[in-house]
C-alpha positions as CSV (number, residue, x, y, z in Angstrom):
1,M,-17.6,-12.9,0.5
2,G,-15.2,-10.0,0.0
3,L,-13.6,-10.6,3.4
4,L,-13.0,-14.3,2.5
5,I,-11.4,-13.3,-0.8
6,L,-9.1,-10.9,1.0
7,A,-8.4,-13.5,3.7
8,G,-7.2,-15.9,1.1
9,N,-4.9,-13.5,-0.6
10,T,-3.9,-10.0,0.5
11,A,-5.1,-9.9,4.1
12,Y,-3.8,-13.4,5.0
13,P,-1.2,-12.0,7.5
14,V,-3.9,-9.9,9.2
15,F,-6.3,-12.8,9.6
16,L,-3.4,-15.0,10.8
17,R,-2.4,-12.5,13.5
18,I,-6.0,-12.1,14.6
19,T,-6.5,-15.8,14.8
20,I,-3.3,-16.3,16.9
21,W,-4.3,-13.4,19.2
22,T,-7.8,-14.7,19.6
23,M,-6.6,-18.2,20.4
24,K,-4.2,-16.8,23.0
25,S,-7.0,-14.7,24.5
26,L,-9.5,-17.5,24.7
27,L,-7.3,-20.0,26.4
28,P,-8.1,-20.3,30.2
29,A,-5.6,-19.1,32.8
30,D,-5.0,-22.7,34.0
31,E,-1.6,-24.2,34.4
32,T,-2.6,-26.8,31.8
33,F,-2.6,-24.2,29.0
34,H,0.4,-22.2,30.2
35,D,2.7,-23.7,27.6
36,K,0.3,-23.0,24.7
37,K,-0.2,-19.4,25.8
38,V,3.6,-18.9,26.0
39,A,4.0,-20.4,22.5
40,L,1.3,-18.2,21.1
41,Q,2.8,-15.1,22.8
42,F,6.2,-16.0,21.3
43,L,4.6,-16.1,17.9
44,L,3.1,-12.7,18.4
45,D,6.3,-11.2,19.8
46,H,8.7,-12.8,17.2
47,P,6.6,-13.4,14.1
48,R,9.3,-13.7,11.5
49,R,11.3,-16.3,13.4
50,C,8.6,-18.9,12.9
51,Y,6.5,-17.9,9.9
52,T,7.4,-15.7,7.0
53,T,4.0,-14.3,6.3
54,L,3.2,-13.3,9.9
55,F,4.2,-9.7,10.2
56,P,5.1,-7.7,13.3
57,K,2.3,-5.6,14.8
58,A,3.3,-2.3,13.3
59,Q,3.6,-3.7,9.8
60,T,0.2,-5.5,10.2
61,Y,-1.4,-2.2,11.1
62,W,0.1,-0.6,8.0
63,L,-1.2,-3.4,5.9
64,V,-4.7,-3.0,7.3
65,A,-4.5,0.8,6.7
66,S,-3.3,0.3,3.1
67,L,-6.0,-2.3,2.4
68,I,-8.7,0.0,3.7
69,C,-7.4,2.9,1.7
70,L,-6.9,1.1,-1.6
71,N,-10.1,-0.9,-1.5
72,G,-12.1,2.2,-0.3
73,F,-10.7,4.2,-3.2
74,D,-11.5,1.4,-5.6
75,W,-15.0,1.2,-4.4
76,I,-15.5,4.9,-4.5
77,M,-14.2,5.1,-8.0
78,F,-16.4,2.2,-9.1
79,E,-19.5,4.0,-7.7
80,I,-18.5,7.4,-9.3
81,L,-17.8,5.8,-12.7
82,N,-21.1,4.0,-12.7
83,I,-23.2,7.1,-12.3
84,G,-25.5,7.4,-15.3
85,V,-24.6,4.0,-16.8
86,C,-28.0,2.4,-16.5
């Protein structure tokens, strides 16, 4: 449930990039799907030209790292501050 909450808000660009990359990876290497693969690769190479919340690769990695650090710190503090409450 926590991942769905993040996917709808803070981590939306991360999940969007993962979805586009997965779609590109799962398409067969047929000539029929060549145009779709080229379009998806263009989205991954030039994300801001097409969609404002799709970040470039480096900024997406920074977003993932900051989400892990901030949510990890929040969880650790929650656990520490709940010691002895019950």
